[in-house]
KOLMI-15660 format. One record per residue: residue in three letters; x, y, z of N, C-alpha, C, O, CB in turn. Coordinates in steps of 0.05 Angstrom, whole numbers, plus 5000, padded with zeros to 4 digits. Glycine has a CB too. Layout:
ALAXYZXYZXYZXYZXYZ/...
This chain:
MET694707353337696407473357697107263377695407133389695007723370/LYS699707233382700707043403700207173430700907403434703706973399/LYS699107013449698607123475700306973496700706733495695607083483/ILE701407133514703207033536702207143562701507383564706207103530/LEU702206983583701507073609704007073627705506883627699306893622/VAL704307293642706507303662705107333690703607523694708407543656/VAL705707153707704607143734706807243753708807103757703506863742/VAL706407473765708507603780708207543810706207623822708507903775/ASP710207413822710507393851708007313867707507433887711507643861/MET706607113857704307013872705206833894704606593895702206873853/GLN706706943913708006793934706606843961705407043965711006873936/ASN706906643978705506654004706106904020704307014032706306414020/ASP708606994021709207234037707707474027707207654043712207284036/PHE707107494002705607723991702607693993701107883989706407773963/ILE701707453998698807403999697807404028696107574035698107133986/ASP698707214044697807204071700107174091699707104114695906964075/GLY702507234082704907224099705707494109704007664114707207094083/THR708307534112709407774125708608034112708408234125712307754126/LEU708108034086707308274071704608244058703908394040709408344050/GLY703108054068700408004056698408214062698608364081699407734066/THR696308224045694108404048691508264041691508064028694508664031/GLU689308374050686708264044686308274013685108094002684508404059/GLU687108494001686808523972688408303957687408203937687808793963/ALA690708233967692308023954690807753957690807593937695108003967/VAL689707693980688207443984685907433964685307223953687207424013/GLN684607663960682207673943682807623914681007533899680807933946/ILE685207683904685707643875686407353868686507293844687907823867/VAL687007183888687906913882686006763863687006653843688306753908/PRO683406753868681706613850681706713821681606563802678806623860/HIS681906983819682007103792684607013777684606953754681907403794/VAL686807023792689406943780689406653772690206583750691706993800/VAL688306473789688106193783686406153758687105993740686906033807/LYS684206293756682406273733683806363708683606233687679806443737/LYS685306573709686806683686688906483677689306433653688206953694/ILE690406363696692406153688691005923674692005833653693906053714/LYS688805833684687305613672686405683644686505513626685005523689/GLU685505933640684606023613686906003593686605903571683406303614/TYR689206113601691506113583692405823578693105753556693806273595/GLN692305653599693105383596691305233577692205073560693105243624/THR688705273579686705143562687205213533686805043515683905233570/HIS688005453527688505533500691405483490692105543468687905833497/GLY693005353507695705283499697605513497699705493484695605133474/ASN697005733511698705973510700905943531700505833552697106223515/PRO703306053524705506043544704906203569703606413568708106143531/ILE705806093591705506223617708206223632709506023633703306073635/TYR708906453642711406483657710806593685708906743688713406673641/PHE712506513704712106593731714706723741716906653733711406353749/THR714406933758716707033772716406983802714206963812717007343767/LYS718706953815718806923844720807113856723207103849719506623851/ASP719907283873721707463888723407273905722307103919720107673906/THR726007303903727807113916730007253931731607393919729006913896/HIS730007213957732107343974733607123989732706893991730907553993/THR735907204001737507034017737407134046736207334052740407014007/GLU738606974064738607044092739707314099739007434119740106834108/ASP741407424081742607684086740907914075741908144072745407694074/TYR738407864070736608064058736608334073736808534060733707954058/LEU736608324099736408574114738908754111738808984118736008514143/SER741108644101743508804097743708904068745509054061746008634103/THR741808834051741708944024740409214023739109294043740208744005/GLN740709364001739409623999736409594001735109754015740109753972/GLU735209393988732409353990731609294019729609404029731409123972/GLY733109124032732609054060732709294079731309304099734508844069/LYS734509484073734709724090732409904085731510054104737409874083/ASN731309904061729010074055726309944062724310084067729010154026/LEU726309674061723909524069724809314089725309084081722509394043/PRO725209384114726409204133724508984144724008954168727409364157/VAL723308834125721608614131722608374115722308364091718508674125/ALA723908184129724907944114722507804101720507744114726407754134/HIS722807744075720707614060721907464037724107524027718607824051/CYS720407274028721107104004724007014006725507013986720707273979/ILE724706914030727406794033727306514021725706354028728206784064/LYS729106474002729106223986729005984005730505954024731606213969/GLY727205803998726805554012724805564035724105354046729405474024/THR723805804041721805824063719005804051718505814027722106094077/LYS717005764069714205744061713406014048711806004029712405684085/GLY714306234058713606494047714606534019713406684003714706704064/TRP716806404011718006423985716406263964716406323940720906333985/ALA715106053973713605873955711206013942710106203954712605623970/LEU710505923919708106023906705705933922705805733935707905923877/GLN703606093921701006023934700305743924700705683900698706233927/PRO699305563941698905273934697405223908698205053892697505143956/ASP695205363903693705323878695305403853695305273833691005473878/VAL696705623856698505723835700805533831701605473808699506013841/GLU701905433852704205243851703304993836704904893819705105173879/ARG701004883842700104643828699904693797700704523781697304543839/LEU698704913790698504983762701305023749701804933727696805233758/ALA703005163764705705213754707204953748708604933728707305383773/GLN706904763766708304503762707304353738708904223724708004333787/THR704704363732703704233708704704383683705204253663700604223708/ILE705004643685706004793662708904743658709804713635705505093666/VAL710504733679713304673677713804403663715604383647714604663705/SER712104203669712503943657711803933627712603753613710903743672/LYS710104123618709204123590710604333573710804293549706204163589/GLN711404553584712404783569715404753566716904703585711705043582/GLU716404783541719304773537720605023548719505243547719904743506/GLY723004993558724505213569723605293597721605193607724205453551/THR725205473609724605563636722005733636721605903619726905723647/CYS720305673655718005843657717605963685715706113690715505693650/ILE719405893704719406023730722106163734724206043734718905803753/PHE721906423737724306593739724606703767722806843777724306813719/GLU726806643781727406753807728707023802730507043785729206563824/LYS727907223817729107483813729707603841728207573860727207673798/GLY732007733843732907843869732108133873732608243894735807823871/ILE730708243853729908523855727208543841726108333832732008723842/PHE726008773840723308813831722708703803720708563799722609103832/GLY724408763784723908673756725508433748727808403757724408903737/GLY724408273731725708033722727008073695725808003674723807803720/GLU729508173695730908223670731307963653731107973629733608353675/GLU731807743667732207493653729707413638729807303615733007273672/LEU727407453650724807393636724507573612723807473590722407443656/ALA725007833614724708013591726607933569725807933545725308303600/LYS729107863575731007773555730107513541730207493517733807733567/THR729107323557728207073546725907113527725906993505727406883569/LEU724007273535721707323517722507473492721707403470719507483532/ARG724207673495725107813471726507633451726107653427727008043479/GLU728207453461729707273444728007063431728606953410731907133460/SER725706993444724006773433721806883415720306723403722806623456/ILE721507143413719307253397720407383372722007563373717707463413/GLU719607273349720607373323719507643316720907823307720107173302/ASP716907673318715507923310714008033334711807943341713607873286/GLN715208233347714008353371711308463366709608473384715808573381/SER710708553342708108673336705908473335703508543333708308823310/LYS706608213337704608003337704407853363703507623364705207813314/VAL705107993385705007863411703608053431704008293430707907783421/GLU702107923449700808063471701707923497701307683500697608063468/ILE702808083515703707973540702008103562701908343565706808033545/GLU700607923577698908023599700107943626701207723629696007893596/LEU700008133644701108093671698908093692697008243690703208303678/VAL699207913712697607903736699507863759701807773755695407683735/GLY698707923783700407863806700708083826699108273828703007773797/LEU703008063841703508233864706308343862708108223850703108073890/CYS706708563873704908773880704808963857706809023844705908923906/THR702409063851702009243828704009463827705109533806699109353828/ASP704409593850706009833852709009793855710509983857705109993876/ILE709909543855712709493857713509293834714609383814713509373885/CYS713009043838714008843819712408823793713508773772714008573832/VAL709708853794708208853769709009093752709509063728705108853775/LEU709109323764709909563751712709533739713109593715709909803770/SER714609433754717409403745717509203721718909253702719209303767/ASN716108983723716208783702714808883677715808833655714908523711/ALA712609023680711209133656713009333642713109333617708609273665/ILE714409503657716209703645718509563631719309643609717209903666/LEU719709363644721909213632721009083606722409103586722909003651/LEU718708953606717708823582717209023560717908973537715208663588/LYS716109253566715609463546718309573536718509633512713909693558/THR720309593553722909693545724309493526725409563506724709743570/TYR724209233534725509033518724008963492725208883472725808773534/MET721409013492719708953469717709173463715409153469718208683473/PRO718709403453717009643450714609603431712709753433718609863441/GLU714809413413712609373394710509163404708409133391713709293367/ALA711109023425709208833436707008983451707509193462710708633455/VAL704708863451702508973467702908863496703008623500699608883456/ILE703209043515703508963543701009053557700109283556706109093556/LYS699708853571697308903586697608823615699108643621694908753573/VAL696108963632695908883660693008853667691409033663697309103678/ASP692308623678689608563686689308673715690308553734689008253685/SER688008903717687809033743686408873764687008893788686509303740/ALA684508703756683008533775684708293784684108163804680508423762/GLY686908243771688708033778691208133792693307993793689507873754/CYS691108373802693408503816692508633841690108703844694808703797/ALA694308663860693808813884696308953892698508853888692808623908/GLY696009193902698309353910698809333940697309203955698009633902/VAL700809473949701409493978698909613992698209534014703909663983/THR697709813979695209933988693409973964694409973941695710204004/PRO690810003968689110053945689910313930689710323905686210083954/ALA690810513944691610763932694110733914694210833892692110983953/THR696110593924698510553909698010363885699410383865700810443926/HIS696110183888695310013865694210193843695110163820693109803875/GLU692510373849691310553829693410733817693410783793689110723842/ASN695210843834697411013824699110863804699910973783699111113847/ALA699810613810701410453792700010403765701310413744702210183805/LEU697410343766695910303742696010553724696410533700693010233748/GLU695710783737695811043722698611083710698811173687695011273740/ALA700611023725703411063715703910873691705110963672705411003737/MET702910633693703310443670701810533645702910503623702410163678/LYS699510653649698010763626699710963611699710973586695310883635/MET701111133626702711343614705011223598706211363581703711533636/CYS705810983604708010843590707010653568708410473559709710683610/GLN704510703560703210553538702810263544703010083527704810583513/ILE702310203569701609933578698609943582697510113595703109853605/GLN697209753570694309743571693409633597694409423606693209583547/ILE691409763609690309663634687509553628685809703617690109893656/VAL687109303634684509173628683109093654680908983653684808933610/
């Protein structure tokens, strides 16, 4: 079985920045360890980055979540430093794009890229870690399951954090109902 890791939005603003939480800070070592495990075994690793522009507050998302975050080029938009170091070594070794900027919760470009590069969906396992469980991890897991219904989609619950612990748990339960495995 081919294994792929997707690291969702491990950016400063979601960890210890404008939308950071203690739970997000706590998952960083687990996420770093997971990236290193996949890297050691030569498995593909992809990253998403929530990416907004200066006009964020005038967008629909900005009106519903009026906290400017992940503005391209800012410190908050950057990946957490340990994750960034690993991502850069992966970028230099892995063929094709492995960091996907997305302007909304789910990374459609990532899902399309994976679908096009995988010949037999029944022989692939895609595992997700990252932030936030209840928004972007949920959205990306659903997109991947939609684009590749025969692939095994997993979410490492210890490598994710939600906006709150309760919404983290709610998102995990919702993903289970969509045949996404929670580990």
